[in-house]
LUMNUNU-614012 format. One record per residue (C-alpha): x negated, y negated, z; residue number from 1. Coordinates in pm, 1 decimal. Layout:
BEGIN
px, py, pz, pos
X, Y, Z, NUM
...
% end
This chain:
BEGIN
px, py, pz, pos
-8408.7, -3212.8, 2020.0, 1
-8260.6, -2935.7, 2205.6, 2
-8084.0, -2597.9, 2112.8, 3
-7719.5, -2673.6, 2028.0, 4
-7561.0, -2467.6, 2292.2, 5
-7250.0, -2592.3, 2408.2, 6
-6966.2, -2632.0, 2140.9, 7
-6588.7, -2542.9, 2093.3, 8
-6411.2, -2458.3, 1815.7, 9
-6082.7, -2632.9, 1719.1, 10
-5993.8, -2590.3, 1399.2, 11
-6067.9, -2359.7, 1127.7, 12
-5861.9, -2365.3, 757.9, 13
-5914.6, -2274.6, 431.1, 14
-5875.6, -2545.2, 168.8, 15
-5817.9, -2399.2, -184.6, 16
-5930.2, -2734.9, -329.3, 17
-6253.1, -2703.7, -201.0, 18
-6549.6, -2470.0, -248.4, 19
-6582.0, -2336.2, 123.8, 20
-6385.6, -2320.4, 459.8, 21
-6462.9, -2587.6, 704.9, 22
-6390.5, -2621.6, 1091.6, 23
-6420.3, -2886.3, 1345.3, 24
-6636.1, -2862.0, 1641.3, 25
-6688.5, -3055.2, 1950.2, 26
-7029.5, -3089.6, 2126.2, 27
-7194.6, -3274.2, 2399.9, 28
-7520.3, -3341.0, 2219.2, 29
-7483.1, -3308.0, 1847.3, 30
-7303.3, -3485.2, 1607.9, 31
-7294.7, -3435.6, 1170.3, 32
-7256.8, -3126.8, 970.7, 33
-7376.1, -2757.2, 987.9, 34
-7362.0, -2522.6, 735.7, 35
-7397.5, -2153.8, 686.1, 36
-7386.1, -1862.5, 424.1, 37
-7055.4, -1753.5, 566.8, 38
-6862.4, -1909.2, 892.6, 39
-6722.1, -1563.0, 1020.4, 40
-7036.2, -1364.8, 928.9, 41
-7366.3, -1556.5, 900.4, 42
-7653.8, -1428.3, 721.5, 43
-8025.4, -1488.7, 772.5, 44
-8045.2, -1660.8, 405.6, 45
-8116.2, -2049.9, 468.5, 46
-8458.0, -2133.7, 319.8, 47
-8455.0, -2519.0, 263.5, 48
-8291.4, -2824.1, 341.4, 49
-8346.6, -3194.4, 259.9, 50
-8186.8, -3518.4, 293.2, 51
-8267.6, -3923.4, 319.3, 52
-8152.1, -4168.6, 575.4, 53
-8217.1, -4556.6, 682.9, 54
-8364.3, -4567.5, 1030.7, 55
-8075.6, -4716.9, 1224.6, 56
-8103.1, -5020.1, 1452.2, 57
-8060.1, -4987.5, 1810.2, 58
-7897.7, -5212.7, 2010.4, 59
-8085.4, -5312.7, 2338.9, 60
-7887.1, -5173.8, 2634.8, 61
-7926.6, -5284.7, 3002.7, 62
-8023.7, -4878.4, 3068.6, 63
-8206.3, -4639.2, 2868.3, 64
-8057.8, -4484.7, 2588.7, 65
-8150.1, -4243.7, 2319.9, 66
-8047.6, -4120.9, 1940.8, 67
-8211.8, -3867.4, 1711.7, 68
-8137.8, -3851.7, 1329.8, 69
-8300.9, -3544.5, 1201.1, 70
-8247.0, -3218.1, 978.9, 71
-8290.6, -2856.6, 1115.5, 72
-8269.1, -2501.9, 1012.1, 73
-8129.5, -2263.6, 1281.4, 74
-8047.7, -2361.9, 1616.2, 75
-7636.1, -2331.5, 1643.5, 76
-7634.7, -1987.0, 1667.5, 77
-7961.9, -1846.5, 1823.8, 78
-8263.3, -1963.5, 2032.3, 79
-8481.1, -2082.6, 1694.0, 80
-8457.5, -2426.6, 1548.0, 81
-8702.9, -2585.7, 1307.2, 82
-8665.7, -2931.0, 1278.1, 83
-8767.2, -3294.0, 1180.6, 84
-8641.0, -3672.2, 1205.4, 85
-8668.9, -4036.5, 1392.1, 86
-8603.1, -4150.1, 1736.2, 87
-8427.6, -4462.5, 1807.0, 88
-8422.0, -4571.6, 2166.5, 89
-8384.1, -4820.5, 2411.8, 90
-8562.9, -4863.7, 2725.8, 91
-8667.1, -5088.0, 2981.4, 92
-8488.5, -5371.3, 2756.8, 93
-8693.2, -5257.5, 2449.1, 94
-8632.1, -5072.6, 2130.9, 95
-8882.8, -4798.0, 1993.7, 96
-8853.0, -4611.7, 1690.5, 97
-9066.9, -4313.4, 1574.6, 98
-9129.6, -3992.5, 1376.3, 99
-9150.1, -3619.5, 1500.7, 100
-9074.6, -3257.5, 1452.1, 101
-8997.9, -2985.6, 1671.9, 102
-9007.6, -2577.6, 1683.4, 103
-8821.9, -2432.6, 1964.0, 104
-8897.3, -2343.8, 2220.8, 105
-9185.8, -2592.4, 2193.7, 106
-9152.3, -2951.6, 2283.4, 107
-9098.6, -3199.3, 2016.7, 108
-9436.0, -3354.1, 1872.3, 109
-9483.1, -3736.9, 1810.6, 110
-9607.7, -3795.6, 1457.9, 111
-9846.8, -4060.3, 1537.0, 112
-9985.9, -4109.8, 1175.2, 113
-9624.5, -4272.3, 1079.8, 114
-9512.8, -4616.5, 1204.6, 115
-9139.8, -4615.8, 1086.2, 116
-8901.7, -4905.9, 1144.3, 117
-8547.6, -4985.8, 1155.4, 118
-8415.7, -4999.3, 812.5, 119
-8692.9, -4804.4, 668.8, 120
-8584.9, -4521.5, 385.0, 121
-8667.5, -4168.9, 539.8, 122
-8711.1, -3845.8, 326.4, 123
-8752.2, -3510.4, 510.0, 124
-8756.0, -3127.1, 400.8, 125
-8799.0, -2819.2, 563.5, 126
-8879.1, -2518.0, 348.7, 127
-8944.1, -2145.3, 384.0, 128
-9259.4, -2126.7, 192.1, 129
-9343.4, -1746.0, 232.3, 130
-9090.3, -1531.8, 378.1, 131
-9316.6, -1229.9, 410.0, 132
-9575.8, -1459.5, 650.6, 133
-9253.6, -1681.5, 814.5, 134
-9442.8, -1945.9, 660.4, 135
-9256.9, -2333.4, 698.4, 136
-9333.6, -2640.2, 543.2, 137
-9210.7, -2949.5, 722.7, 138
-9239.8, -3289.8, 517.3, 139
-9127.8, -3622.3, 634.3, 140
-9183.0, -3938.8, 439.4, 141
-9134.3, -4299.3, 510.0, 142
-9049.6, -4441.7, 155.7, 143
-9040.2, -4825.7, 270.3, 144
-9408.6, -4834.8, 412.7, 145
-9544.0, -4552.7, 226.6, 146
-9671.4, -4289.9, 477.8, 147
-9563.5, -3937.5, 517.8, 148
-9625.2, -3602.6, 737.7, 149
-9683.1, -3281.8, 619.3, 150
-9688.6, -2970.8, 833.3, 151
-9731.8, -2600.7, 745.9, 152
-9633.6, -2355.8, 1040.7, 153
-9601.6, -1994.2, 1121.3, 154
-9270.4, -1971.9, 1276.0, 155
-9006.8, -1699.5, 1298.4, 156
-8687.2, -1885.1, 1233.1, 157
-8296.4, -1712.0, 1239.5, 158
-8197.2, -1862.7, 928.5, 159
-7856.7, -1858.0, 996.2, 160
-7749.9, -2203.4, 962.2, 161
-7914.7, -2567.3, 840.1, 162
-7819.8, -2914.9, 1007.9, 163
-7759.6, -3266.0, 948.5, 164
-7747.5, -3436.1, 1285.4, 165
-7727.4, -3737.3, 1507.7, 166
-7788.9, -3623.9, 1880.6, 167
-7849.1, -3744.5, 2235.5, 168
-8154.2, -3596.6, 2327.6, 169
-8229.9, -3428.5, 2676.0, 170
-8499.6, -3602.9, 2877.4, 171
-8650.5, -3500.5, 3157.0, 172
-8390.8, -3162.5, 3171.2, 173
-8131.9, -3430.8, 3151.3, 174
-7865.9, -3500.8, 2876.1, 175
-7924.1, -3889.4, 2803.3, 176
-7696.7, -4164.5, 2728.8, 177
-7647.3, -4201.6, 2333.6, 178
-7784.4, -4546.9, 2205.3, 179
-7571.0, -4762.5, 2017.1, 180
-7718.0, -4694.2, 1666.9, 181
-7442.8, -4869.9, 1447.3, 182
-7401.0, -4646.8, 1169.5, 183
-7634.4, -4345.8, 1009.8, 184
-7568.0, -4229.4, 664.5, 185
-7732.5, -3909.7, 549.5, 186
-7798.4, -3909.2, 172.5, 187
-7915.6, -3667.8, -99.7, 188
-7809.7, -3352.7, 108.3, 189
-7924.0, -3029.2, -15.6, 190
-7973.8, -2678.8, 112.5, 191
-8109.7, -2390.9, -74.1, 192
-8047.1, -2019.4, 57.7, 193
-8180.5, -1695.4, -100.0, 194
-7965.1, -1678.9, -381.7, 195
-7819.3, -2031.7, -418.5, 196
-7889.5, -2402.9, -447.9, 197
-7626.9, -2691.4, -392.9, 198
-7514.3, -2943.2, -139.5, 199
-7339.0, -2950.8, 180.7, 200
-6980.2, -2863.6, 38.5, 201
-7080.7, -2595.4, -166.7, 202
-7098.4, -2363.0, 184.7, 203
-6937.2, -2292.4, 461.0, 204
-6938.0, -2593.2, 687.4, 205
-6872.9, -2704.0, 1074.4, 206
-6805.9, -3115.4, 1122.9, 207
-6918.8, -3134.3, 1460.7, 208
-6803.9, -3433.1, 1677.6, 209
-6987.7, -3548.5, 1999.3, 210
-6789.0, -3617.5, 2314.1, 211
-6922.0, -3673.0, 2673.5, 212
-6812.0, -3476.3, 2997.5, 213
-6513.8, -3691.7, 3045.4, 214
-6419.1, -3591.9, 2701.8, 215
-6449.3, -3954.6, 2548.4, 216
-6551.0, -3907.1, 2165.7, 217
-6899.5, -4114.5, 2140.2, 218
-6907.7, -4084.6, 1752.9, 219
-6665.3, -4072.2, 1426.1, 220
-6842.4, -3868.1, 1167.7, 221
-6657.9, -3890.7, 802.3, 222
-6562.0, -3649.5, 556.1, 223
-6848.8, -3534.4, 308.4, 224
-6840.5, -3706.6, -0.2, 225
-6677.7, -3578.7, -314.1, 226
-7012.1, -3425.0, -418.1, 227
-7123.5, -3291.9, -76.0, 228
-7457.3, -3511.8, -82.3, 229
-7328.8, -3794.4, 153.2, 230
-7172.5, -3873.5, 497.7, 231
-7201.0, -4102.6, 788.7, 232
-7198.8, -4080.6, 1152.6, 233
-7053.4, -4421.9, 1337.9, 234
-7139.6, -4518.4, 1711.6, 235
-6800.3, -4558.9, 1889.9, 236
-6850.6, -4822.8, 2165.9, 237
% end
């Protein structure tokens, strides 16, 4: 739930069998996919992102570990980021699960009206409702227990990128240890710009892989499914 500020571009290629260019990125805190209107010259056009996922079950650890699964708009190329998702932690020998949203630079807000559990099906959407007033709507629902949350906010977003991410967050200004979340799978991925609607494979994108400071790979990020609506992130022990 922090700004994606540290990244290294490792690879850039045009695959003429796919509709959009791809690149690979290394990060110390993010893993997943980021899309843009254009890799080399992103435009402020992103206005909607959505996805679903099952809340992963966390393995209890002897030390405190953390993980977030979320969707967002902005944040990779700038200081704006609007996002919502779930958090899965192991602390003090106990696991905990919650839903949240965040509008940088404000801190994340726990959604106290939702009680989420591992295995629950989550559906989340972030939408620009009115560009003239910068009015956004965040919606996240637990289809398993029927609980949901909707919030409208005025927020000035760059609208340069959209993300589907598993993150190890920063807590008390320290980058945390990633929780063993097993595998998290994003499904039903879609994104809309001012002029187009499609899946992640319809736009230029980056696949982001998380490494620690010793350059140990922490997760494996799959390729996008052929229709661009699904991929998985797996914890590497």
